[in-house]
N, CA, C and O of each residue as an XYZ file, in Angstrom:
316
protein
N       0.848     -1.175      0.000
C       0.000      0.000      0.000
C       0.896      1.242      0.000
O       1.807      1.359      0.820
N       0.629      2.159     -0.921
C       1.459      3.354     -1.012
C       0.894      4.506     -0.178
O      -0.172      4.383      0.425
N       1.617      5.617     -0.150
C       1.234      6.744      0.708
C      -0.079      7.390      0.270
O      -0.840      7.867      1.112
N      -0.352      7.412     -1.023
C      -1.613      7.973     -1.514
C      -2.783      7.137     -0.999
O      -3.792      7.683     -0.551
N      -2.646      5.823     -1.062
C      -3.705      4.937     -0.574
C      -3.905      5.096      0.926
O      -5.040      5.101      1.404
N      -2.817      5.225      1.666
C      -2.920      5.406      3.120
C      -3.628      6.710      3.461
O      -4.476      6.744      4.352
N      -3.283      7.783      2.754
C      -3.945      9.069      2.983
C      -5.429      8.990      2.634
O      -6.270      9.563      3.327
N      -5.739      8.280      1.558
C      -7.132      8.141      1.141
C      -7.930      7.353      2.168
O      -9.087      7.682      2.429
N      -7.342      6.329      2.750
C      -8.009      5.557      3.811
C      -8.301      6.462      5.005
O      -9.398      6.421      5.563
N      -7.330      7.273      5.394
C      -7.546      8.197      6.517
C      -8.655      9.194      6.200
O      -9.456      9.532      7.072
N      -8.702      9.659      4.971
C      -9.752     10.592      4.552
C     -11.118      9.919      4.595
O     -12.100     10.531      5.016
N     -11.184      8.666      4.164
C     -12.439      7.908      4.238
C     -12.908      7.769      5.685
O     -14.078      7.991      5.995
N     -11.982      7.400      6.558
C     -12.320      7.216      7.975
C     -12.846      8.512      8.590
O     -13.847      8.501      9.306
N     -12.176      9.619      8.311
C     -12.592     10.902      8.878
C     -13.934     11.354      8.303
O     -14.809     11.813      9.038
N     -14.088     11.223      6.998
C     -15.304     11.704      6.338
C     -16.536     10.941      6.812
O     -17.577     11.540      7.082
N     -16.416      9.625      6.913
C     -17.574      8.799      7.263
C     -17.584      8.348      8.719
O     -18.436      7.563      9.135
N     -16.616      8.862      9.489
C     -16.523      8.571     10.921
C     -16.609      7.060     11.196
O     -17.450      6.585     11.960
N     -15.708      6.340     10.543
C     -15.619      4.890     10.741
C     -14.189      4.560     11.165
O     -13.256      5.321     10.910
N     -14.045      3.413     11.815
C     -12.729      3.015     12.311
C     -12.020      2.003     11.421
O     -10.791      1.957     11.371
N     -12.808      1.195     10.723
C     -12.216      0.103      9.962
C     -12.649      0.173      8.499
O     -13.823      0.368      8.186
N     -11.677      0.010      7.624
C     -11.921     -0.017      6.183
C     -11.678     -1.451      5.713
O     -10.690     -2.064      6.117
N     -12.553     -1.997      4.869
C     -12.332     -3.365      4.362
C     -10.977     -3.503      3.665
O     -10.482     -2.543      3.075
N     -10.392     -4.671      3.731
C      -9.073     -4.902      3.137
C      -9.076     -4.698      1.624
O      -8.051     -4.337      1.046
N     -10.194     -4.921      0.994
C     -10.296     -4.726     -0.453
C     -10.824     -3.316     -0.747
O     -11.707     -3.139     -1.586
N     -10.277     -2.322     -0.051
C     -10.827     -0.970     -0.115
C     -10.810     -0.378     -1.520
O     -11.612      0.506     -1.820
N      -9.914     -0.847     -2.389
C      -9.865     -0.321     -3.756
C     -11.134     -0.644     -4.539
O     -11.427      0.009     -5.541
N     -11.888     -1.642     -4.091
C     -13.128     -2.027     -4.774
C     -14.348     -1.290     -4.227
O     -15.454     -1.455     -4.743
N     -14.153     -0.477     -3.183
C     -15.278      0.243     -2.588
C     -15.845      1.266     -3.567
O     -15.121      1.872     -4.357
N     -17.159      1.437     -3.489
C     -17.828      2.430     -4.315
C     -18.969      3.053     -3.530
O     -19.336      2.569     -2.459
N     -19.520      4.114     -4.063
C     -20.612      4.803     -3.399
C     -21.718      3.797     -3.073
O     -22.134      3.015     -3.928
N     -22.182      3.829     -1.834
C     -23.211      2.904     -1.377
C     -22.662      1.754     -0.556
O     -23.417      1.107      0.170
N     -21.363      1.480     -0.649
C     -20.764      0.373      0.104
C     -20.550      0.719      1.573
O     -20.477     -0.180      2.412
N     -20.448      1.996      1.895
C     -20.315      2.460      3.273
C     -21.600      3.186      3.613
O     -22.136      3.923      2.785
N     -22.097      2.988      4.818
C     -23.414      3.472      5.212
C     -23.701      4.917      4.798
O     -24.753      5.189      4.220
N     -22.794      5.838      5.080
C     -23.056      7.259      4.803
C     -22.528      7.720      3.439
O     -22.538      8.914      3.140
N     -22.072      6.782      2.623
C     -21.536      7.155      1.326
C     -22.656      7.178      0.290
O     -22.768      6.289     -0.555
N     -23.476      8.216      0.381
C     -24.521      8.466     -0.599
C     -24.058      9.642     -1.457
O     -22.874      9.979     -1.436
N     -24.956     10.272     -2.207
C     -24.526     11.366     -3.084
C     -23.952     12.544     -2.292
O     -22.954     13.135     -2.705
N     -24.563     12.885     -1.172
C     -24.034     13.965     -0.339
C     -22.705     13.554      0.301
O     -21.765     14.346      0.363
N     -22.638     12.322      0.769
C     -21.391     11.801      1.333
C     -20.274     11.780      0.308
O     -19.117     12.033      0.641
N     -20.612     11.481     -0.933
C     -19.619     11.465     -2.002
C     -19.060     12.872     -2.226
O     -17.856     13.052     -2.412
N     -19.943     13.852     -2.206
C     -19.522     15.245     -2.354
C     -18.565     15.633     -1.221
O     -17.520     16.238     -1.461
N     -18.931     15.280      0.001
C     -18.087     15.585      1.165
C     -16.737     14.875      1.058
O     -15.697     15.452      1.378
N     -16.762     13.627      0.608
C     -15.520     12.867      0.454
C     -14.604     13.527     -0.569
O     -13.406     13.672     -0.328
N     -15.157     13.925     -1.704
C     -14.336     14.528     -2.744
C     -13.746     15.865     -2.291
O     -12.605     16.185     -2.623
N     -14.515     16.636     -1.542
C     -13.978     17.890     -0.995
C     -12.848     17.605     -0.009
O     -11.835     18.305      0.004
N     -13.028     16.571      0.820
C     -11.990     16.193      1.785
C     -10.731     15.688      1.069
O      -9.614     15.963      1.507
N     -10.915     14.953     -0.029
C      -9.776     14.456     -0.815
C      -9.017     15.636     -1.418
O      -7.786     15.666     -1.394
N      -9.750     16.603     -1.957
C      -9.102     17.784     -2.519
C      -8.252     18.496     -1.459
O      -7.118     18.896     -1.722
N      -8.812     18.642     -0.283
C      -8.097     19.318      0.803
C      -6.872     18.505      1.243
O      -5.781     19.055      1.395
N      -7.055     17.216      1.444
C      -5.981     16.329      1.913
C      -4.790     16.319      0.946
O      -3.634     16.375      1.366
N      -5.096     16.247     -0.354
C      -4.033     16.120     -1.354
C      -3.642     17.452     -2.002
O      -2.774     17.500     -2.873
N      -4.302     18.539     -1.559
C      -4.013     19.879     -2.093
C      -4.139     19.908     -3.616
O      -3.248     20.379     -4.323
N      -5.276     19.388     -4.103
C      -5.569     19.356     -5.536
C      -6.977     19.902     -5.755
O      -7.722     20.125     -4.801
N      -7.329     20.113     -7.008
C      -8.684     20.501     -7.388
C      -9.113     19.630     -8.560
O      -8.444     19.571     -9.591
N     -10.245     18.953     -8.378
C     -10.798     18.168     -9.476
C     -11.560     19.097    -10.413
O     -12.178     20.067     -9.974
N     -11.511     18.797    -11.687
C     -12.311     19.533    -12.650
C     -13.788     19.299    -12.342
O     -14.185     18.190    -11.985
N     -14.586     20.330    -12.480
C     -16.021     20.232    -12.201
C     -16.656     19.131    -13.040
O     -17.553     18.430    -12.570
N     -16.202     18.977    -14.261
C     -16.795     17.993    -15.171
C     -16.618     16.549    -14.705
O     -17.440     15.694    -15.037
N     -15.555     16.259    -13.939
C     -15.362     14.871    -13.492
C     -15.881     14.634    -12.067
O     -15.945     13.495    -11.605
N     -16.246     15.706    -11.388
C     -16.705     15.583    -10.004
C     -17.835     14.565     -9.872
O     -17.831     13.757     -8.943
N     -18.791     14.594    -10.780
C     -19.943     13.684    -10.699
C     -19.605     12.268    -11.149
O     -20.368     11.336    -10.893
N     -18.471     12.101    -11.815
C     -18.077     10.769    -12.296
C     -17.325      9.958    -11.248
O     -17.249      8.734    -11.355
N     -16.769     10.623    -10.238
C     -15.937      9.953     -9.240
C     -16.815      9.328     -8.161
O     -17.233      9.996     -7.215
N     -17.085      8.032     -8.323
C     -17.999      7.351     -7.398
C     -17.414      6.071     -6.817
O     -18.134      5.278     -6.210
N     -16.122      5.868     -6.998
C     -15.476      4.678     -6.436
C     -14.047      5.027     -6.042
O     -13.491      6.029     -6.491
N     -13.478      4.203     -5.216
C     -12.099      4.418     -4.776
C     -11.139      4.348     -5.955
O     -10.223      5.164     -6.051
N     -11.333      3.390     -6.848
C     -10.450      3.284     -8.016
C     -10.501      4.548     -8.861
O      -9.460      5.037     -9.301
N     -11.703      5.088     -9.097
C     -11.842      6.308     -9.885
C     -11.178      7.490     -9.177
O     -10.528      8.316     -9.817
N     -11.342      7.567     -7.854
C     -10.742      8.650     -7.082
C      -9.217      8.536     -7.110
O      -8.529      9.542     -7.282
N      -8.686      7.333     -6.945
C      -7.233      7.129     -7.001
C      -6.673      7.560     -8.358
O      -5.637      8.221     -8.425
N      -7.363      7.181     -9.439
C      -6.924      7.574    -10.778
C      -6.924      9.093    -10.931
O      -5.990      9.672    -11.486
N      -7.982      9.730    -10.431
C      -8.094     11.187    -10.543
C      -7.002     11.885     -9.735
O      -6.455     12.897    -10.173
N      -6.687     11.348     -8.561
C      -5.607     11.927     -7.745
C      -4.295     11.848     -8.517
O      -3.551     12.826     -8.581
N      -4.014     10.702     -9.097
C      -2.768     10.525     -9.845
C      -2.709     11.487    -11.027
O      -1.653     12.049    -11.316
N      -3.836     11.679    -11.713
C      -3.872     12.600    -12.858
C      -3.642     14.047    -12.424
O      -2.989     14.814    -13.132
N      -4.175     14.417    -11.273
C      -4.021     15.786    -10.777
C      -2.609     16.055    -10.262
O      -2.151     17.197    -10.275
N      -1.933     15.027     -9.818
C      -0.593     15.195     -9.253
C       0.494     15.237    -10.323
O       1.659     15.472    -10.001
N       0.142     15.017    -11.575
C       1.133     15.025    -12.656
C       1.661     16.409    -12.895
O       2.505     16.605    -13.769
């Protein structure tokens, strides 16, 4: 697990106020965590932007609904 994944796990825990993330966290998507609904997704993406000091394009904001998609977007923004 790399540092980006570790930071993302911490962001998930803080955003949804949970202590444990499933081991297959890369497969998580909106709806898999109790409070991860559309509003929760918005809050998560804002928290990710703050944590990683990046800004997602408005056009992709609505497309980011899974951990894999968020990880890809983080990598693209960090280039």
